N, C-alpha and C positions, 0 to 999 in steps of 0.2 A: 452314633452321632456323626462320625466320620465318614461310615456309609452313606448317610443321606446327603452330606455335603458333596462327596464325589458324584453322586447320582444328579444331584441340581446341577454342577458345574461339569456338563457333559460336553461332548465335541461340539453339538450344536450352539452351545451359549458361548464357547470358546471361539468359534467362528464367526459367530455374530459380532463379538466384542473387538477381534481382530479387522472385521470389515468398518466397525464405527472407529477404530484407528487409523483405517487407511484414509479416511474422509478428513478426521480432525488433524492427523498429523501431516496430510498434504497440504491443508489449508494454512497451517502454522510455518509450514517450509517456505511460504512466500509472502505471508501476510506482513505488513510494516510492523515493525517492532521485534516481534518474537522471531523473525527470519534474519536479523542482524549478524554479520560476521562477528560482531564484537560479544555476542553470546557464544559460548562454547556448544559444540556440536552435542556432548553429552547432556549439557543442561537443556537444550531443546528437546532432546530425544525424552527427556525425565519429564520435561513440561507436557509434552504431547500425550504422553501415557499417562501421566496423573490426570489429564482433563479428560481422556477417555473414560477412565475409570469413574470419574466424578459423574460424567453424564451418562454411564451406561445404563444404571438403572431405570432411568427416563426413557430411554431410545432402545433399548434391548427388545422389547414388544414390538416397536414397529419392524426392526430389521428382522427379527425372526420371523415374522409374517411375510417379508418380501423374499424368504429362502424357501424354494419350492421344495430343493432336495439339496443333499450334500454332495451332489458329483463333482467329479472334476472340472467338466466344462463350465457347468453353471457359478462354480466359485471362482474360477479365472474370470469369467464374464464380470462378476458381481464386484470382485477387486478392481478390475479396469474401470468400472463405472464409479465405484467411489472413491478412486483416485482421480479421476477425471473430473469430478464433481468438486472435491477439496481442492485441487489446484485453480478451477474455475474461479471459485470465490476467493481465494486468496490472491488471484491476478487481478481481480476487479478491484480488491483493497491495494493491492500493489500500484495499480493505476494512478491513485491519487499522489503516492511517494513521486515516482515517475514524473507525471505533471508538472509537480512543484519543483523539481529539480530541473525540469526544463525551462521553467519559467525565470528560475534562479539563475540559470546560464543566462538567459537572455536579459536579464537584470544587471549581472554584472557586465555583460557588455555595453548596456545601456549607459552605465556611468564609468566606464573606462576601466574595469577591474579584471577584465577577461585574462589579463597577461598575467595577473599574480598566480603563482601556483599555489594549487591547494592541496589538502591531505584527504585522501579516503577514508571516511567515518563509518557510513553504514554499509558500504560494500568494498568491493577491490578496485573500482573504478575512480579516477581522481578527477574532481570536478573543481570550479572556481569556489573560492571560500565563502561567497555569498550564497551559492546553490548548497554547500554543504551546512551552512548556517541554519538556511531555512529548513532544509530535511530533518536535521537535529532537533531544531525547536519543534517541528510539527510532530516529530516521534515522541519527544519528551512529553509535549502537552496530550498527546493521546492517552498516556498512561497517568499524567496529572489529573485528568478530567475522568478518569475512570472508565473512559470509553473501550479500552481493552476488554473490558466484562462483557461490553456487547457484542464483541466478536464470538464469544461463547453462547451466548444468547441466539444470535444471527445462526450459529451451526447449529443449534437445537432446534431451531425453527426452520431451518433448510431441510430437514427431513419431512416437513409437511409440503413445503412447497415443491422440491426436488427429491421424492421418495426414492429409494434403492430401486433400481431398475437393471435390467439384463442388457438392454439396448443402449448404446451411446449413441446420442444425437449432437454430432459436431457442428451441425450448421446453424443448428438452434443457439449452442453455445457460442458460437462464433457471433452471432447476430448480438447477442447479449453482451458480450466482452466488447464489441465495438460500440455499443450504444452507451457502456460504461465510460469507454476511453474518450468519446466525444463530451460526456458529462463532466469527466475530471479535466481534460484541457479547456473547456469552457470556463470552469471555475478558475484554473490557473491563469487563463488570461484576463478574467475579472481582477485577480491579485496584483499580475504585472503591469495591467494598462495603464497605470500613471507613471510609470517608467518609461513606458514607450512615449507617452507623450513628453515627459521630461526630455528624453533623448533627442527627439525631434525638435523641440523648441531650442534646446542648448546648441545643438548642431547647426541649425539653421542660423541661429545668433554669431556662433563662430565664423561658419561661411561667410555672411554677410561683413563681418569685422575683417577677415582675413582678405576680401576681395577690395575693402576700403582701404585698408593697411597693408599692402603686400610686404612693405620691407620690415614689417615686425613679425616674428614666429608667433603669431596667435596661437597655433594649434599646440605648441609645448608650454607656453605661457598658462594657457587655460585648461589644461588637463588636470593639474592639482585641484583647481577649482569646480571642476567637473566632479572628481571624486568626492570632494569634501560635502558638495551640495548634494551629491546622491546620497552618501551614509547620511546626512540629517535629516534627508527626506525618508531614508528607511527608518530613522528613531522617531519619526513622527506618526508613521503609517504602520509599524509592523504589528503592531497590536491588533489593530483591524484586519490586517493580513492573516494574522493566524486564527481571528474570530470568523472569518468567512470561510477559511480552510476546514476549521473543527464543524463548523454548521454544515458544509457540504457533505463532509467524511460521517458525521453523526446521523445524518438524513439517509445516507446510503446505507448504515448499518440497522438503521431501523425498518426502513422503507424497500431497501434494493434488494 
């Protein structure tokens, strides 16, 4: 019995499983939620290994067909190709959070909260509190709505659309990533556009008032009112913001 098991788990199967781990692990290295610095590195590694073993029975036939031989040159090219595809998929998902953090910083500036120091939450970079709030809320909603399961389904389907290959095509990948960036930042602009309108209207009114009453420090008097109005505006529309973001992210997971 043990001899049959050793024969079944040969060098070809071990290498095929490792190639699966290259794509899955590289994707989980940068995909939103799983790549957070708040999750210990050992936990992330165990999650990537467990995900690889869980999907291996379904994906091993595809991977073994893509392995013409076990030569060192072929192995290195396959490893590089799988790492490239996994990072590309993960960075496409990461673009949504990056766009949300960007628009959160812009919204903080629009309501006068950009000077308030923030705390790094998802990574090592300090952001305004509003940007941190949006990114943490979006990441939490991804797990609450079970969209993190779509990541693994998308990784499994990626072997149909992006089969293992010996040739890396950086130009095609760059075009796909650029298209994904435009989609993500257009989605972020839809989310933050009400605050841009709010900022223009409020600052225009303050400018007119300041010109009419130069003796009164209108800017310093109006700043608390701008912040309070912006926070109330955020309270009213944040549920719609998250719904729009999750719809865009879920559409990418299903059809991207």
